[in-house]
N, CA, C and O atoms as a printed pandas DataFrame, in Angstrom:
     atom_number atom_name residue_name chain_id  residue_number  x_coord  y_coord  z_coord
0              1         N          UNK        A               1   -0.177   39.422   -4.795
1              2        CA          UNK        A               1   -1.111   38.366   -4.415
2              3         C          UNK        A               1   -1.697   37.748   -5.683
3              4         O          UNK        A               1   -2.005   38.445   -6.650
4              5         N          UNK        A               2   -1.841   36.442   -5.654
5              6        CA          UNK        A               2   -2.370   35.729   -6.802
6              7         C          UNK        A               2   -3.894   35.796   -6.840
7              8         O          UNK        A               2   -4.555   35.803   -5.802
8              9         N          UNK        A               3   -4.436   35.847   -8.050
9             10        CA          UNK        A               3   -5.887   35.793   -8.201
10            11         C          UNK        A               3   -6.342   34.341   -8.101
11            12         O          UNK        A               3   -5.532   33.420   -8.209
12            13         N          UNK        A               4   -7.624   34.146   -7.898
13            14        CA          UNK        A               4   -8.172   32.782   -7.848
14            15         C          UNK        A               4   -7.900   32.044   -9.157
15            16         O          UNK        A               4   -7.603   30.849   -9.147
16            17         N          UNK        A               5   -7.999   32.747  -10.277
17            18        CA          UNK        A               5   -7.737   32.129  -11.584
18            19         C          UNK        A               5   -6.278   31.685  -11.700
19            20         O          UNK        A               5   -5.992   30.610  -12.227
20            21         N          UNK        A               6   -5.358   32.514  -11.206
21            22        CA          UNK        A               6   -3.941   32.150  -11.252
22            23         C          UNK        A               6   -3.651   30.948  -10.350
23            24         O          UNK        A               6   -2.897   30.047  -10.716
24            25         N          UNK        A               7   -4.258   30.955   -9.180
25            26        CA          UNK        A               7   -4.074   29.832   -8.266
26            27         C          UNK        A               7   -4.595   28.547   -8.896
27            28         O          UNK        A               7   -3.933   27.511   -8.835
28            29         N          UNK        A               8   -5.767   28.608   -9.497
29            30        CA          UNK        A               8   -6.332   27.412  -10.120
30            31         C          UNK        A               8   -5.466   26.938  -11.282
31            32         O          UNK        A               8   -5.259   25.738  -11.457
32            33         N          UNK        A               9   -4.964   27.879  -12.072
33            34        CA          UNK        A               9   -4.070   27.512  -13.182
34            35         C          UNK        A               9   -2.824   26.814  -12.632
35            36         O          UNK        A               9   -2.374   25.807  -13.179
36            37         N          UNK        A              10   -2.275   27.360  -11.544
37            38        CA          UNK        A              10   -1.081   26.769  -10.942
38            39         C          UNK        A              10   -1.354   25.383  -10.369
39            40         O          UNK        A              10   -0.545   24.470  -10.532
40            41         N          UNK        A              11   -2.489   25.228   -9.701
41            42        CA          UNK        A              11   -2.852   23.925   -9.146
42            43         C          UNK        A              11   -3.071   22.898  -10.256
43            44         O          UNK        A              11   -2.702   21.732  -10.110
44            45         N          UNK        A              12   -3.668   23.331  -11.356
45            46        CA          UNK        A              12   -3.831   22.437  -12.509
46            47         C          UNK        A              12   -2.473   21.999  -13.045
47            48         O          UNK        A              12   -2.302   20.844  -13.434
48            49         N          UNK        A              13   -1.502   22.918  -13.069
49            50        CA          UNK        A              13   -0.154   22.591  -13.539
50            51         C          UNK        A              13    0.506   21.570  -12.610
51            52         O          UNK        A              13    1.208   20.673  -13.077
52            53         N          UNK        A              14    0.287   21.701  -11.311
53            54        CA          UNK        A              14    0.818   20.718  -10.357
54            55         C          UNK        A              14    0.202   19.353  -10.647
55            56         O          UNK        A              14    0.913   18.351  -10.722
56            57         N          UNK        A              15   -1.112   19.315  -10.809
57            58        CA          UNK        A              15   -1.784   18.043  -11.108
58            59         C          UNK        A              15   -1.248   17.431  -12.388
59            60         O          UNK        A              15   -1.034   16.221  -12.457
60            61         N          UNK        A              16   -1.030   18.254  -13.398
61            62        CA          UNK        A              16   -0.492   17.763  -14.677
62            63         C          UNK        A              16    0.917   17.197  -14.493
63            64         O          UNK        A              16    1.244   16.150  -15.054
64            65         N          UNK        A              17    1.745   17.881  -13.714
65            66        CA          UNK        A              17    3.120   17.416  -13.481
66            67         C          UNK        A              17    3.131   16.077  -12.747
67            68         O          UNK        A              17    3.909   15.184  -13.083
68            69         N          UNK        A              18    2.274   15.946  -11.756
69            70        CA          UNK        A              18    2.194   14.699  -10.998
70            71         C          UNK        A              18    1.676   13.576  -11.898
71            72         O          UNK        A              18    2.176   12.453  -11.840
72            73         N          UNK        A              19    0.686   13.874  -12.721
73            74        CA          UNK        A              19    0.141   12.874  -13.645
74            75         C          UNK        A              19    1.194   12.442  -14.662
75            76         O          UNK        A              19    1.275   11.263  -15.007
76            77         N          UNK        A              20    1.993   13.382  -15.139
77            78        CA          UNK        A              20    3.049   13.053  -16.098
78            79         C          UNK        A              20    4.054   12.086  -15.468
79            80         O          UNK        A              20    4.511   11.146  -16.120
80            81         N          UNK        A              21    4.391   12.318  -14.215
81            82        CA          UNK        A              21    5.309   11.418  -13.527
82            83         C          UNK        A              21    4.689   10.027  -13.407
83            84         O          UNK        A              21    5.378    9.021  -13.572
84            85         N          UNK        A              22    3.392    9.971  -13.121
85            86        CA          UNK        A              22    2.709    8.678  -13.019
86            87         C          UNK        A              22    2.741    7.938  -14.359
87            88         O          UNK        A              22    2.916    6.720  -14.392
88            89         N          UNK        A              23    2.573    8.674  -15.462
89            90        CA          UNK        A              23    2.653    8.052  -16.783
90            91         C          UNK        A              23    4.032    7.455  -17.039
91            92         O          UNK        A              23    4.172    6.478  -17.775
92            93         N          UNK        A              24    5.045    8.053  -16.426
93            94        CA          UNK        A              24    6.421    7.568  -16.555
94            95         C          UNK        A              24    6.721    6.446  -15.563
95            96         O          UNK        A              24    7.826    5.903  -15.542
96            97         N          UNK        A              25    5.725    6.104  -14.739
97            98        CA          UNK        A              25    5.897    5.035  -13.767
98            99         C          UNK        A              25    6.528    5.498  -12.457
99           100         O          UNK        A              25    7.021    4.683  -11.677
100          101         N          UNK        A              26    6.511    6.795  -12.223
101          102        CA          UNK        A              26    7.112    7.356  -11.022
102          103         C          UNK        A              26    6.035    7.907  -10.102
103          104         O          UNK        A              26    4.946    8.262  -10.553
104          105         N          UNK        A              27    6.337    7.977   -8.829
105          106        CA          UNK        A              27    5.409    8.527   -7.856
106          107         C          UNK        A              27    6.076    9.700   -7.154
107          108         O          UNK        A              27    7.176    9.570   -6.618
108          109         N          UNK        A              28    5.414   10.830   -7.162
109          110        CA          UNK        A              28    5.912   12.003   -6.446
110          111         C          UNK        A              28    5.477   11.855   -4.993
111          112         O          UNK        A              28    4.295   11.642   -4.723
112          113         N          UNK        A              29    6.420   11.967   -4.048
113          114        CA          UNK        A              29    6.036   11.837   -2.632
114          115         C          UNK        A              29    4.932   12.830   -2.257
115          116         O          UNK        A              29    4.921   13.972   -2.716
116          117         N          UNK        A              30    4.019   12.377   -1.426
117          118        CA          UNK        A              30    2.881   13.213   -1.019
118          119         C          UNK        A              30    3.338   14.532   -0.406
119          120         O          UNK        A              30    2.717   15.570   -0.637
120          121         N          UNK        A              31    4.411   14.502    0.368
121          122        CA          UNK        A              31    4.914   15.725    0.987
122          123         C          UNK        A              31    5.383   16.725   -0.073
123          124         O          UNK        A              31    5.192   17.932    0.074
124          125         N          UNK        A              32    5.991   16.214   -1.130
125          126        CA          UNK        A              32    6.451   17.082   -2.221
126          127         C          UNK        A              32    5.265   17.651   -2.984
127          128         O          UNK        A              32    5.274   18.824   -3.360
128          129         N          UNK        A              33    4.244   16.833   -3.215
129          130        CA          UNK        A              33    3.041   17.315   -3.910
130          131         C          UNK        A              33    2.404   18.442   -3.101
131          132         O          UNK        A              33    2.005   19.462   -3.664
132          133         N          UNK        A              34    2.306   18.265   -1.790
133          134        CA          UNK        A              34    1.711   19.315   -0.959
134          135         C          UNK        A              34    2.563   20.574   -0.989
135          136         O          UNK        A              34    2.024   21.681   -1.020
136          137         N          UNK        A              35    3.881   20.426   -0.981
137          138        CA          UNK        A              35    4.752   21.600   -1.096
138          139         C          UNK        A              35    4.539   22.304   -2.432
139          140         O          UNK        A              35    4.518   23.533   -2.493
140          141         N          UNK        A              36    4.383   21.532   -3.493
141          142        CA          UNK        A              36    4.125   22.121   -4.812
142          143         C          UNK        A              36    2.800   22.887   -4.810
143          144         O          UNK        A              36    2.689   23.951   -5.420
144          145         N          UNK        A              37    1.814   22.346   -4.130
145          146        CA          UNK        A              37    0.520   23.037   -4.032
146          147         C          UNK        A              37    0.644   24.332   -3.225
147          148         O          UNK        A              37   -0.012   25.326   -3.535
148          149         N          UNK        A              38    1.490   24.314   -2.191
149          150        CA          UNK        A              38    1.733   25.552   -1.429
150          151         C          UNK        A              38    2.350   26.626   -2.332
151          152         O          UNK        A              38    1.977   27.797   -2.263
152          153         N          UNK        A              39    3.285   26.215   -3.168
153          154        CA          UNK        A              39    3.885   27.154   -4.120
154          155         C          UNK        A              39    2.808   27.676   -5.066
155          156         O          UNK        A              39    2.739   28.875   -5.337
156          157         N          UNK        A              40    1.974   26.775   -5.564
157          158        CA          UNK        A              40    0.911   27.158   -6.500
158          159         C          UNK        A              40   -0.038   28.186   -5.903
159          160         O          UNK        A              40   -0.559   29.052   -6.607
160          161         N          UNK        A              41   -0.256   28.079   -4.595
161          162        CA          UNK        A              41   -1.155   29.018   -3.907
162          163         C          UNK        A              41   -0.430   30.280   -3.438
163          164         O          UNK        A              41   -1.054   31.191   -2.896
164          165         N          UNK        A              42    0.882   30.331   -3.646
165          166        CA          UNK        A              42    1.657   31.500   -3.241
166          167         C          UNK        A              42    2.014   31.510   -1.769
167          168         O          UNK        A              42    2.363   32.558   -1.225
168          169         N          UNK        A              43    1.933   30.358   -1.112
169          170        CA          UNK        A              43    2.205   30.261    0.326
170          171         C          UNK        A              43    3.668   29.948    0.618
171          172         O          UNK        A              43    4.105   30.012    1.767
172          173         N          UNK        A              44    4.417   29.611   -0.417
173          174        CA          UNK        A              44    5.793   29.176   -0.256
174          175         C          UNK        A              44    6.517   29.475   -1.565
175          176         O          UNK        A              44    5.894   29.485   -2.626
176          177         N          UNK        A              45    7.810   29.717   -1.503
177          178        CA          UNK        A              45    8.561   29.985   -2.733
178          179         C          UNK        A              45    9.218   28.706   -3.244
179          180         O          UNK        A              45    9.398   27.745   -2.496
180          181         N          UNK        A              46    9.567   28.707   -4.499
181          182        CA          UNK        A              46   10.271   27.552   -5.050
182          183         C          UNK        A              46   11.643   27.403   -4.388
183          184         O          UNK        A              46   12.134   26.284   -4.242
184          185         N          UNK        A              47   12.261   28.505   -3.991
185          186        CA          UNK        A              47   13.527   28.430   -3.258
186          187         C          UNK        A              47   13.348   27.681   -1.936
187          188         O          UNK        A              47   14.216   26.907   -1.532
188          189         N          UNK        A              48   12.220   27.915   -1.268
189          190        CA          UNK        A              48   11.929   27.191   -0.026
190          191         C          UNK        A              48   11.854   25.681   -0.285
191          192         O          UNK        A              48   12.386   24.881    0.485
192          193         N          UNK        A              49   11.192   25.311   -1.372
193          194        CA          UNK        A              49   11.058   23.892   -1.700
194          195         C          UNK        A              49   12.418   23.285   -2.017
195          196         O          UNK        A              49   12.712   22.172   -1.581
196          197         N          UNK        A              50   13.235   23.986   -2.757
197          198        CA          UNK        A              50   14.566   23.469   -3.091
198          199         C          UNK        A              50   15.363   23.219   -1.812
199          200         O          UNK        A              50   16.018   22.185   -1.682
200          201         N          UNK        A              51   15.311   24.155   -0.873
201          202        CA          UNK        A              51   16.009   23.964    0.403
202          203         C          UNK        A              51   15.461   22.743    1.145
203          204         O          UNK        A              51   16.224   21.973    1.729
204          205         N          UNK        A              52   14.132   22.570    1.121
205          206        CA          UNK        A              52   13.536   21.401    1.778
206          207         C          UNK        A              52   13.996   20.111    1.117
207          208         O          UNK        A              52   14.271   19.124    1.799
208          209         N          UNK        A              53   14.081   20.115   -0.211
209          210        CA          UNK        A              53   14.515   18.912   -0.913
210          211         C          UNK        A              53   15.967   18.583   -0.598
211          212         O          UNK        A              53   16.316   17.412   -0.445
212          213         N          UNK        A              54   16.816   19.598   -0.501
213          214        CA          UNK        A              54   18.208   19.365   -0.102
214          215         C          UNK        A              54   18.259   18.673    1.253
215          216         O          UNK        A              54   19.034   17.735    1.438
216          217         N          UNK        A              55   17.446   19.123    2.199
217          218        CA          UNK        A              55   17.481   18.525    3.529
218          219         C          UNK        A              55   16.768   17.170    3.563
219          220         O          UNK        A              55   17.144   16.290    4.338
220          221         N          UNK        A              56   15.754   17.004    2.735
221          222        CA          UNK        A              56   14.989   15.760    2.722
222          223         C          UNK        A              56   15.777   14.614    2.074
223          224         O          UNK        A              56   15.622   13.454    2.457
224          225         N          UNK        A              57   16.616   14.946    1.097
225          226        CA          UNK        A              57   17.378   13.939    0.360
226          227         C          UNK        A              57   18.870   14.281    0.372
227          228         O          UNK        A              57   19.445   14.543   -0.685
228          229         N          UNK        A              58   19.503   14.284    1.544
229          230        CA          UNK        A              58   20.888   14.750    1.635
230          231         C          UNK        A              58   21.902   13.853    0.937
231          232         O          UNK        A              58   22.981   14.320    0.572
232          233         N          UNK        A              59   21.584   12.587    0.744
233          234        CA          UNK        A              59   22.555   11.660    0.161
234          235         C          UNK        A              59   22.342   11.405   -1.325
235          236         O          UNK        A              59   22.994   10.535   -1.903
236          237         N          UNK        A              60   21.444   12.149   -1.945
237          238        CA          UNK        A              60   21.200   11.997   -3.375
238          239         C          UNK        A              60   22.080   13.024   -4.090
239          240         O          UNK        A              60   21.886   14.228   -3.924
240          241         N          UNK        A              61   23.048   12.555   -4.886
241          242        CA          UNK        A              61   24.009   13.471   -5.506
242          243         C          UNK        A              61   23.391   14.610   -6.295
243          244         O          UNK        A              61   23.924   15.720   -6.275
244          245         N          UNK        A              62   22.293   14.377   -6.985
245          246        CA          UNK        A              62   21.695   15.431   -7.790
246          247         C          UNK        A              62   21.197   16.588   -6.929
247          248         O          UNK        A              62   21.081   17.717   -7.405
248          249         N          UNK        A              63   20.906   16.305   -5.667
249          250        CA          UNK        A              63   20.382   17.335   -4.779
250          251         C          UNK        A              63   21.467   18.045   -3.976
251          252         O          UNK        A              63   21.154   18.839   -3.089
252          253         N          UNK        A              64   22.713   17.777   -4.268
253          254        CA          UNK        A              64   23.780   18.454   -3.541
254          255         C          UNK        A              64   24.004   19.852   -4.117
255          256         O          UNK        A              64   24.197   19.994   -5.325
256          257         N          UNK        A              65   23.981   20.884   -3.275
257          258        CA          UNK        A              65   24.243   22.234   -3.773
258          259         C          UNK        A              65   25.655   22.318   -4.354
259          260         O          UNK        A              65   26.577   21.634   -3.909
260          261         N          UNK        A              66   25.790   23.165   -5.345
261          262        CA          UNK        A              66   27.110   23.325   -5.974
262          263         C          UNK        A              66   27.797   24.548   -5.471
263          264         O          UNK        A              66   28.917   24.843   -5.889
């Protein structure tokens, strides 16, 4: 189980990642940001998110499993 400090550190990292994308002129979909926050809180695994992204973007070549 994650401590409150670890959760806050993880949530800060999510905010930083989203802000970095904004600086690059990109927008992270709200659903993806919320999934990232779930991972940060330990409610979901990164493997779960990858599977969701595969299903959410089936026609994007980069997201095709190898």
